[in-house]
C-alpha positions as CSV (number, residue, x, y, z in Angstrom):
1,M,-27.0,19.1,-14.8
2,S,-29.9,17.3,-13.1
3,L,-31.5,16.8,-9.7
4,L,-30.5,13.1,-9.8
5,G,-26.9,14.0,-10.5
6,W,-26.7,16.5,-7.7
7,S,-28.4,14.0,-5.3
8,Q,-25.5,11.6,-6.0
9,I,-22.9,14.3,-5.2
10,L,-24.7,15.5,-2.0
11,L,-25.3,11.9,-0.8
12,F,-21.6,11.2,-1.3
13,L,-20.5,14.2,0.7
14,A,-23.1,13.5,3.5
15,L,-21.7,10.0,3.9
16,V,-18.2,11.3,4.0
17,L,-19.1,13.8,6.8
18,A,-21.0,11.2,8.7
19,L,-18.1,8.8,8.8
20,T,-15.5,11.4,9.6
21,R,-16.0,11.5,13.4
22,P,-16.2,7.7,14.2
23,V,-13.3,6.8,11.9
24,G,-11.3,9.7,13.2
25,A,-11.9,8.7,16.8
26,Y,-10.8,5.1,15.9
27,L,-7.6,6.4,14.4
28,F,-6.9,8.5,17.5
29,R,-7.3,5.4,19.7
30,V,-5.0,3.4,17.5
31,F,-2.1,5.9,17.4
32,E,-2.4,8.1,20.4
33,R,-4.0,6.0,23.2
34,P,-2.0,3.7,25.4
35,E,-4.2,0.7,24.6
36,Q,-5.1,-0.2,21.0
37,P,-8.3,-2.0,19.9
38,L,-8.6,-5.8,20.5
39,P,-5.5,-6.0,22.7
40,R,-5.8,-9.7,23.3
41,V,-6.1,-10.6,19.6
42,L,-3.9,-8.0,17.9
43,G,-1.7,-7.0,20.8
44,P,0.6,-10.1,20.5
45,V,0.9,-9.7,16.8
46,E,1.9,-6.0,17.2
47,R,4.5,-6.9,19.7
48,L,5.9,-9.6,17.5
49,L,6.2,-7.3,14.5
50,L,7.8,-4.5,16.6
51,R,10.4,-7.0,17.9
52,L,11.2,-7.9,14.3
53,C,11.6,-4.2,13.6
54,G,13.7,-3.7,16.7
55,A,11.2,-1.0,17.8
56,F,9.3,-0.2,21.0
57,P,6.5,2.3,21.5
58,A,8.3,3.9,24.5
59,R,11.5,4.4,22.4
60,E,10.5,7.5,20.3
61,Q,12.5,9.2,17.6
62,T,13.6,12.7,16.8
63,W,12.6,14.2,13.4
64,G,15.9,13.2,12.0
65,Q,15.7,9.6,13.2
66,Y,12.1,9.4,12.0
67,T,13.1,10.7,8.5
68,L,16.0,8.3,8.2
69,A,13.9,5.3,9.1
70,L,11.2,6.3,6.5
71,L,13.8,6.9,3.8
72,S,15.7,3.7,4.5
73,F,12.5,1.7,4.5
74,S,11.3,3.2,1.2
75,L,14.7,2.7,-0.5
76,V,14.8,-1.0,0.4
77,G,11.2,-1.5,-0.7
78,M,11.8,0.3,-4.0
79,L,14.9,-1.8,-4.7
80,A,13.0,-5.1,-3.9
81,T,10.2,-4.1,-6.2
82,Y,12.6,-3.3,-9.0
83,A,14.2,-6.8,-8.5
84,V,10.8,-8.5,-8.6
85,L,9.8,-6.8,-11.9
86,R,13.1,-7.5,-13.5
87,L,13.1,-11.2,-12.5
88,Q,9.4,-11.7,-13.2
89,H,10.0,-14.2,-16.0
90,V,11.7,-16.7,-13.6
91,L,9.5,-16.2,-10.6
92,P,6.3,-18.2,-9.8
93,L,2.6,-17.1,-10.2
94,N,3.1,-16.1,-13.8
95,P,0.6,-18.3,-15.6
96,Q,0.7,-16.2,-18.8
97,G,4.4,-16.6,-19.0
98,L,5.0,-12.8,-19.2
99,P,8.5,-11.6,-19.8
100,S,10.8,-9.5,-17.6
101,V,9.9,-5.8,-17.3
102,G,12.4,-3.5,-19.0
103,P,14.8,-1.5,-16.9
104,E,13.3,2.0,-17.4
105,L,9.7,0.8,-17.0
106,A,10.8,-1.2,-13.9
107,F,12.4,1.9,-12.4
108,N,9.3,4.0,-13.1
109,T,6.9,1.4,-11.6
110,A,9.1,0.8,-8.5
111,A,9.3,4.6,-7.9
112,S,5.6,5.0,-8.6
113,F,4.4,2.5,-6.1
114,T,7.0,3.3,-3.5
115,T,5.8,7.0,-3.5
116,N,2.1,6.1,-3.4
117,T,1.7,7.5,-6.9
118,N,0.8,4.4,-8.8
119,W,1.4,5.9,-12.2
120,Q,1.2,3.1,-14.8
121,S,3.0,3.3,-18.1
122,Y,1.8,-0.2,-18.9
123,A,-1.3,-2.4,-19.1
124,G,-1.3,-4.4,-15.9
125,E,-3.1,-7.5,-17.3
126,S,-0.6,-7.9,-20.2
127,T,2.6,-6.8,-18.5
128,L,2.8,-8.0,-14.9
129,S,2.5,-11.4,-13.4
130,Y,0.2,-12.2,-10.4
131,L,3.3,-12.3,-8.2
132,S,4.5,-8.9,-9.4
133,Q,1.0,-7.4,-8.9
134,M,0.8,-8.8,-5.3
135,L,4.3,-8.8,-3.9
136,G,5.7,-5.9,-5.8
137,L,2.7,-3.5,-6.1
138,A,0.0,-4.4,-3.6
139,T,2.6,-4.6,-0.8
140,H,3.6,-1.0,-1.5
141,N,0.0,0.0,-1.6
142,F,-0.2,-0.9,2.1
143,T,3.2,0.3,3.2
144,S,3.3,3.6,1.3
145,A,-0.1,4.6,2.7
146,A,1.0,3.6,6.2
147,A,4.2,5.7,5.8
148,G,2.3,8.7,4.7
149,L,-0.1,8.3,7.6
150,G,2.9,8.2,9.9
151,V,4.3,11.5,8.5
152,A,1.0,13.2,9.1
153,L,0.9,12.0,12.7
154,A,4.4,13.1,13.3
155,L,3.6,16.6,12.1
156,A,0.4,16.7,14.1
157,R,2.4,15.7,17.2
158,G,4.8,18.5,16.5
159,F,2.0,21.0,16.6
160,T,0.0,19.5,19.4
161,R,2.5,18.1,21.9
162,R,3.5,20.1,24.9
163,P,7.2,20.1,25.7
164,G,8.1,17.7,28.6
165,P,10.1,18.6,31.7
166,E,13.3,17.5,29.9
167,G,12.5,19.3,26.7
168,S,11.8,16.2,24.7
169,K,11.7,16.7,21.0
170,T,10.5,13.3,19.8
171,L,7.7,12.7,17.4
172,G,6.8,9.1,17.9
173,N,8.4,6.1,16.3
174,F,8.2,5.4,12.6
175,W,8.2,1.6,13.0
176,V,5.4,1.8,15.6
177,D,3.3,4.1,13.4
178,L,3.9,1.8,10.4
179,V,3.0,-1.4,12.1
180,R,-0.1,0.0,13.8
181,G,-1.3,1.6,10.5
182,L,-1.0,-1.8,8.8
183,L,-2.3,-4.0,11.6
184,Y,-5.2,-1.9,13.0
185,V,-6.3,0.1,10.0
186,F,-5.5,-1.1,6.5
187,L,-5.4,-4.9,6.8
188,P,-8.8,-5.3,8.7
189,L,-10.6,-2.7,6.6
190,C,-9.2,-4.2,3.3
191,L,-10.2,-7.7,4.3
192,V,-13.9,-6.6,4.7
193,Y,-13.7,-4.4,1.6
194,A,-12.2,-7.2,-0.6
195,L,-15.0,-9.6,0.5
196,F,-17.6,-6.9,-0.4
197,L,-16.0,-6.5,-3.9
198,V,-16.0,-10.3,-4.5
199,A,-19.7,-10.4,-3.6
200,E,-20.3,-7.6,-6.2
201,G,-18.5,-9.5,-8.9
202,V,-14.8,-8.5,-8.8
203,P,-12.6,-11.6,-9.4
204,Q,-10.2,-13.0,-6.8
205,T,-8.4,-16.0,-8.4
206,F,-5.0,-17.3,-9.4
207,A,-6.6,-18.9,-12.5
208,P,-5.0,-17.9,-15.8
209,S,-6.7,-15.8,-18.4
210,R,-9.4,-17.5,-20.4
211,E,-10.0,-17.7,-24.1
212,L,-13.7,-17.0,-25.0
213,T,-15.7,-16.8,-28.2
214,T,-17.9,-13.8,-28.5
215,L,-21.4,-13.7,-30.0
216,E,-19.8,-12.6,-33.3
217,G,-17.6,-15.7,-33.3
218,V,-14.4,-13.8,-32.5
219,K,-11.8,-15.1,-30.0
220,Q,-11.3,-12.9,-27.0
221,T,-8.9,-13.2,-24.0
222,L,-10.6,-12.6,-20.7
223,A,-8.0,-11.5,-18.1
224,L,-8.4,-12.6,-14.5
225,G,-6.4,-12.5,-11.3
226,P,-6.4,-11.6,-7.6
227,V,-8.2,-8.3,-8.4
228,A,-10.4,-7.7,-5.3
229,S,-7.6,-7.7,-2.8
230,Q,-5.6,-5.2,-4.8
231,E,-8.6,-3.1,-5.5
232,A,-9.4,-2.7,-1.8
233,I,-6.1,-1.2,-0.8
234,K,-5.8,0.7,-4.1
235,M,-8.8,2.8,-3.1
236,L,-8.5,2.8,0.7
237,G,-4.8,3.7,0.6
238,T,-5.4,6.4,-2.1
239,N,-3.0,4.5,-4.3
240,G,-5.0,4.3,-7.6
241,G,-3.0,1.7,-9.6
242,G,-5.4,-0.6,-11.4
243,F,-5.0,-4.3,-12.0
244,F,-6.3,-3.7,-15.5
245,N,-5.4,-0.9,-17.9
246,A,-8.9,0.6,-17.9
247,N,-8.6,1.0,-14.1
248,S,-12.0,1.6,-12.3
249,A,-13.7,1.9,-15.7
250,H,-13.2,-1.9,-16.1
251,P,-16.2,-4.0,-15.0
252,F,-13.9,-6.4,-13.2
253,E,-12.6,-3.6,-11.0
254,N,-15.8,-1.5,-10.6
255,P,-18.8,-3.5,-11.8
256,T,-21.8,-1.6,-10.3
257,P,-23.0,1.8,-9.2
258,L,-22.8,0.6,-5.6
259,T,-19.1,-0.4,-6.0
260,N,-18.5,3.0,-7.6
261,L,-20.0,4.8,-4.6
262,V,-18.1,2.7,-2.1
263,Q,-14.8,3.2,-4.0
264,M,-15.3,7.0,-3.9
265,L,-16.1,6.8,-0.2
266,S,-13.1,4.7,0.6
267,I,-10.8,7.3,-1.2
268,F,-12.0,10.1,1.1
269,L,-12.6,8.0,4.2
270,L,-9.2,8.2,5.9
271,P,-8.1,11.7,4.7
272,A,-11.4,13.1,6.1
273,A,-11.2,11.2,9.3
274,L,-7.6,12.4,10.0
275,T,-8.9,15.9,10.4
276,H,-11.0,14.8,13.4
277,T,-8.0,12.8,14.7
278,Y,-6.0,15.9,14.5
279,G,-8.6,17.9,16.4
280,R,-8.6,15.2,19.1
281,M,-4.8,15.4,19.3
282,A,-5.0,19.2,19.6
283,G,-7.5,18.9,22.4
284,D,-9.9,21.1,20.4
285,T,-11.9,19.3,17.7
286,R,-12.9,22.6,16.2
287,Q,-9.4,22.8,14.8
288,G,-10.1,19.6,12.8
289,W,-13.5,20.8,11.7
290,A,-12.0,24.0,10.3
291,L,-9.7,22.0,8.1
292,L,-12.5,19.7,7.0
293,T,-14.7,22.7,6.1
294,A,-12.0,24.3,3.9
295,M,-11.5,20.9,2.2
296,S,-15.2,20.4,1.6
297,F,-15.7,23.9,0.2
298,L,-12.9,23.4,-2.3
299,F,-14.3,20.0,-3.2
300,L,-17.7,21.4,-3.9
301,V,-16.4,24.1,-6.1
302,G,-14.4,21.7,-8.1
303,V,-17.1,19.1,-8.6
304,T,-19.6,21.9,-9.6
305,V,-17.3,23.1,-12.4
306,A,-16.5,19.6,-13.6
307,Y,-20.2,18.5,-13.6
308,A,-21.3,21.7,-15.3
309,A,-18.6,21.3,-18.0
310,E,-19.4,17.7,-18.7
311,S,-23.1,18.3,-18.7
312,A,-22.8,20.8,-21.6
313,S,-22.9,19.5,-25.1
314,N,-19.6,19.0,-26.9
315,P,-19.3,21.7,-29.6
316,A,-18.2,19.1,-32.2
317,V,-21.3,17.0,-31.5
318,A,-23.6,20.0,-31.6
319,A,-22.1,21.0,-35.0
320,A,-23.1,17.6,-36.3
321,Q,-26.7,18.5,-35.4
322,V,-26.9,15.5,-32.9
323,A,-29.2,15.9,-30.0
324,P,-27.2,17.2,-27.1
325,A,-26.9,14.8,-24.1
326,G,-23.8,16.1,-22.4
327,N,-20.2,14.9,-23.0
328,L,-20.4,11.1,-22.9
329,E,-17.1,10.5,-24.7
330,G,-14.7,8.4,-22.6
331,K,-17.4,7.6,-19.9
332,E,-19.0,4.4,-18.8
333,V,-22.8,4.5,-19.5
334,R,-23.4,2.5,-16.3
335,F,-22.1,5.4,-14.3
336,G,-23.1,8.4,-16.4
337,I,-21.9,12.0,-16.4
338,A,-22.5,13.0,-12.8
339,A,-20.8,10.0,-11.3
340,S,-17.9,10.3,-13.7
341,A,-17.4,14.0,-12.9
342,L,-17.7,13.2,-9.2
343,F,-15.1,10.4,-9.4
344,A,-12.7,12.5,-11.4
345,T,-12.9,15.3,-8.8
346,V,-12.6,12.9,-5.8
347,T,-9.6,10.9,-7.2
348,T,-7.6,14.1,-7.9
349,D,-8.6,15.8,-4.7
350,A,-7.2,12.8,-2.8
351,S,-4.1,12.0,-4.8
352,C,-5.6,8.6,-5.6
353,G,-5.4,8.5,-9.4
354,A,-8.0,5.8,-10.0
355,V,-10.3,6.7,-12.8
356,N,-13.7,5.5,-13.9
357,A,-13.7,7.7,-17.0
358,M,-10.9,9.0,-19.3
359,H,-9.9,12.5,-18.3
360,D,-8.4,13.1,-21.7
361,S,-11.9,13.0,-23.1
362,F,-13.3,15.6,-20.8
363,M,-14.3,19.0,-22.0
364,P,-11.5,21.6,-21.5
365,L,-12.9,23.0,-18.3
366,G,-13.8,19.5,-17.1
367,G,-10.2,18.4,-17.6
368,L,-9.0,21.6,-15.9
369,V,-10.6,20.6,-12.6
370,P,-8.5,17.4,-12.0
371,L,-5.4,19.4,-13.1
372,V,-6.1,22.2,-10.7
373,N,-7.0,19.9,-7.9
374,M,-3.5,18.4,-8.1
375,Q,-1.7,21.7,-8.6
376,L,-3.2,23.1,-5.4
377,G,-0.9,20.7,-3.6
378,E,-3.3,17.7,-3.1
379,V,-4.6,19.4,0.1
380,I,-8.4,19.0,-0.7
381,F,-8.6,15.9,1.5
382,G,-5.4,14.7,-0.2
383,G,-3.8,11.2,0.1
384,V,-3.7,9.2,3.3
385,G,-1.6,11.4,5.5
386,A,-0.3,13.5,2.7
387,G,-3.5,15.6,2.7
388,L,-3.3,16.4,6.4
389,Y,0.4,17.4,6.4
390,G,-0.1,19.4,3.2
391,I,-3.0,21.4,4.6
392,L,-1.1,22.0,7.8
393,V,1.7,23.6,5.9
394,M,-0.9,25.9,4.3
395,V,-2.2,26.6,7.8
396,V,1.3,27.8,8.7
397,L,1.3,30.2,5.8
398,A,-2.2,31.4,6.6
399,V,-1.3,32.0,10.3
400,F,1.8,33.9,9.1
401,I,-0.2,36.1,6.9
402,A,-2.7,36.7,9.7
403,G,0.1,37.7,12.0
404,L,1.4,40.2,9.5
405,M,-2.0,41.7,9.3
406,V,-2.3,42.4,13.0
407,G,1.4,43.1,13.6
408,R,2.0,40.1,15.9
409,T,4.3,37.2,15.9
410,P,2.2,34.5,14.3
411,E,1.1,31.6,16.6
412,Y,-0.6,28.3,16.0
413,L,-2.0,26.3,18.9
414,G,0.0,28.5,21.2
415,K,3.3,27.9,19.5
416,K,5.1,30.7,17.7
417,I,5.8,30.4,14.0
418,E,9.3,31.8,13.5
419,A,11.8,32.3,10.7
420,R,12.9,28.6,10.6
421,E,9.3,27.3,10.3
422,M,8.5,29.8,7.5
423,K,11.6,28.8,5.5
424,L,10.6,25.1,5.8
425,A,7.0,25.9,4.8
426,M,8.2,27.9,1.8
427,L,10.6,25.2,0.8
428,Y,7.7,22.7,0.8
429,V,5.6,25.1,-1.3
430,L,8.3,25.9,-3.9
431,I,9.7,22.4,-4.5
432,F,6.3,21.4,-6.0
433,P,6.0,23.9,-8.9
434,L,9.8,23.8,-9.5
435,V,9.7,20.1,-10.3
436,I,6.4,20.3,-12.3
437,L,7.2,23.4,-14.4
438,G,10.9,22.6,-14.8
439,L,10.3,19.1,-16.1
440,S,7.4,20.2,-18.2
441,A,9.6,22.9,-19.9
442,V,12.3,20.3,-20.6
443,A,9.8,17.9,-22.1
444,A,8.2,20.6,-24.2
445,V,11.4,21.4,-26.0
446,L,13.0,18.0,-26.4
447,P,11.9,15.7,-29.2
448,Q,11.9,12.7,-26.8
449,G,9.1,14.6,-24.9
450,V,6.8,15.9,-27.6
451,S,7.1,12.7,-29.7
452,S,4.9,10.9,-27.2
453,L,2.0,13.3,-27.6
454,N,-1.0,12.3,-29.6
455,N,-2.3,15.8,-29.8
456,A,-0.8,19.1,-30.8
457,G,-1.7,22.6,-29.6
458,P,-3.1,23.4,-26.2
459,H,-4.5,19.9,-25.6
460,G,-1.0,18.5,-26.2
461,L,0.4,20.9,-23.6
462,S,-2.3,19.9,-21.2
463,E,-1.3,16.2,-21.6
464,L,2.3,17.0,-20.9
465,L,1.6,19.3,-18.0
466,Y,-0.9,16.8,-16.5
467,A,1.6,14.0,-16.6
468,F,4.3,15.9,-14.5
469,T,1.6,17.4,-12.2
470,S,0.2,13.9,-11.6
471,G,3.7,12.4,-11.0
472,T,4.9,15.2,-8.7
473,A,1.6,15.3,-6.8
474,N,1.8,11.5,-6.3
475,N,-1.6,11.1,-7.9
476,G,-1.0,8.8,-10.8
477,S,-3.9,9.6,-13.1
478,A,-3.2,10.7,-16.7
479,F,-4.5,12.3,-19.8
480,A,-4.6,9.1,-21.8
481,G,-3.3,10.7,-25.0
482,L,0.3,10.6,-23.8
483,N,2.4,7.5,-24.6
484,A,4.6,7.5,-21.4
485,N,6.2,4.1,-21.9
486,T,9.4,5.5,-23.4
487,P,12.9,5.8,-21.8
488,F,12.5,9.6,-21.5
489,W,9.1,9.6,-19.9
490,N,9.7,6.6,-17.6
491,V,12.9,8.1,-16.2
492,S,11.6,11.7,-15.9
493,L,8.3,10.8,-14.4
494,G,10.0,8.4,-12.0
495,L,12.3,11.2,-10.8
496,S,9.3,13.6,-10.5
497,M,7.5,11.1,-8.3
498,L,10.5,10.6,-6.0
499,A,11.0,14.4,-5.7
500,G,7.3,15.0,-5.1
501,R,7.3,12.5,-2.3
502,F,10.6,12.7,-0.4
503,L,11.8,16.2,-1.1
504,M,8.5,17.4,0.4
505,I,8.4,14.9,3.3
506,V,11.8,16.0,4.7
507,P,10.8,19.7,5.3
508,V,7.5,18.5,6.8
509,L,9.3,16.4,9.3
510,A,11.9,19.1,10.0
511,L,9.0,21.5,10.6
512,A,7.5,19.0,13.1
513,G,10.8,18.7,14.8
514,G,11.1,22.5,15.2
515,M,7.6,22.9,16.5
516,V,7.5,20.0,19.0
517,G,9.9,21.5,21.5
518,K,8.4,25.0,21.5
519,K,6.8,26.5,24.6
520,V,3.1,27.0,24.6
521,V,2.0,30.6,25.0
522,A,-1.4,31.3,26.5
523,A,-4.0,32.9,24.1
524,G,-4.4,36.6,24.5
525,P,-6.6,39.4,23.1
526,G,-4.5,39.6,20.0
527,T,-4.4,35.9,19.3
528,F,-6.0,35.0,15.9
529,P,-8.4,32.1,16.4
530,T,-7.8,29.2,14.0
531,H,-11.1,27.4,14.3
532,G,-13.7,29.9,13.0
533,G,-15.1,30.9,9.7
534,L,-12.7,33.8,9.2
535,F,-9.7,31.5,9.5
536,T,-11.3,28.9,7.2
537,G,-11.9,31.6,4.6
538,L,-8.3,32.7,4.9
539,L,-7.0,29.2,4.6
540,V,-9.0,28.6,1.4
541,S,-7.7,31.9,0.0
542,V,-4.1,30.9,0.7
543,V,-4.5,27.5,-1.0
544,V,-6.1,29.0,-4.1
545,I,-3.8,32.0,-4.4
546,V,-0.6,29.9,-4.0
547,G,-1.8,27.5,-6.8
548,A,-3.3,30.2,-9.0
549,L,-0.3,32.5,-9.0
550,T,2.1,29.6,-9.7
551,F,0.3,27.6,-12.4
552,F,-2.1,30.1,-14.0
553,P,0.3,31.0,-16.9
554,A,0.7,27.4,-17.8
555,L,-3.0,26.7,-17.5
556,S,-3.8,29.7,-19.7
557,L,-1.8,28.1,-22.5
558,G,-3.4,24.7,-22.1
559,P,-7.0,24.0,-21.0
560,L,-8.1,27.6,-20.9
561,V,-7.0,28.4,-24.5
562,E,-8.6,25.1,-25.5
563,H,-11.9,26.1,-23.9
564,F,-12.1,29.3,-25.8
565,L,-11.1,27.6,-29.1
566,A,-13.9,25.1,-28.5
567,G,-16.3,27.9,-27.9
568,A,-15.3,29.5,-31.2
569,G,-16.0,26.3,-33.0
570,K,-12.3,25.5,-33.7
571,A,-10.7,22.1,-33.4
572,F,-9.0,21.4,-30.1
């Protein structure tokens, strides 16, 4: 590790913290104030879009209605994307003449982008047409992020709203949240972001791929396309799906150290800002700062371990008596070890999945960090919306444990946490490992699963476990040694993505529906404060213990065994 490397990490965190308050205040105005920004310019557009949806801000929905609207919208979008991929060969904007996408791969891709996962079992530049990239995938990058944002706001309203005189139990309107998220947040930010990327050298063109001759006289195909527009929402919406197979390691997606920094900032921008938005909704910004502090602490621990592991010399290189320079395998020299370790930590903290280095080439402990980040439930900042509602479920568990300690009925923001809320919280917590470990166990014993592994032993297990963790956590990154473009892996990973998204959203919205109508009890001498250092420490402990107790046995057989084998000088 070096002072220069740590300066990059600390600068990044300082910028995230500096942007949290202003962006969070903007989000609060967009979604919770009666008048949105630029009412004369964007107001008519919003009203037109809401009329097309048949929705009105004053006509709010119960948790069941909100859930039904979200599921219906997602289903229609997934089917439309599947159709675009299957009919790609007869649709326009296909200058390379690429064939139709196969049924299993089309299902996997449609499920992936609908769920904000963006797992890619294909190389984008040689598999998908420009129309498929834009209409099928980039559209979902916007809508899936806006839908996740809406779920987080619905849960926040459930905790923070006071019951009205008629006992209203509404949580807002899904269509209003969706339209406002797209119109006031993602579209304007991505417009500016895409122009910045174009200025830095990212292509934005409908021109076909070009045939070039290299200095050695070899013919090479240079892939082009509308990259900048997709890259902007890929990062800002914590989607992660790359236009090119190499993702953000490709110079046409991430050409300079400046774009690398901005991409990482854009991944954390909205998840961090939502903590301040939540504090404003609660009428106590300290509630949001407590969540942000817990997230930041877990982030710093993870990036420290990853940076230390990648800065150490690879035992195989040291055995060859080569001068140690850290583990540079699978990394772009223009970024270096510190920026690669930081990017890997950020992208798996925030369920983004974009990569600027190959996680499969990390040292065992370096690869352990992205894996653990996801297995903690993607609550260390997390995806847009998903991070906030995930950490709030952990808050419910922490408050319940604190209540047991003092012998009182647990309360959060003056509302009692009762049996129904705890059942829903535990359902949310248990679905996640059940899907990951269950499917991993099936893949580990079936020939269709293990035949796709390029490595045996503990590293092969890590590849397999990472795939289902990434899919269920809606992250989308991968240990690149796994060939996932087979019928078994396309179908099983597609199912894991759908389960990790929608089977966890339903209990979240049910929890919001149960909390929104509860009476608020005034704080008393025995009320456990949920904005101080003690609560933040308890919250961090709950997050770590839930993940450690669930996944530690599997991790012990994968990256941890691999680490000790490497230390003993054995192959891994």
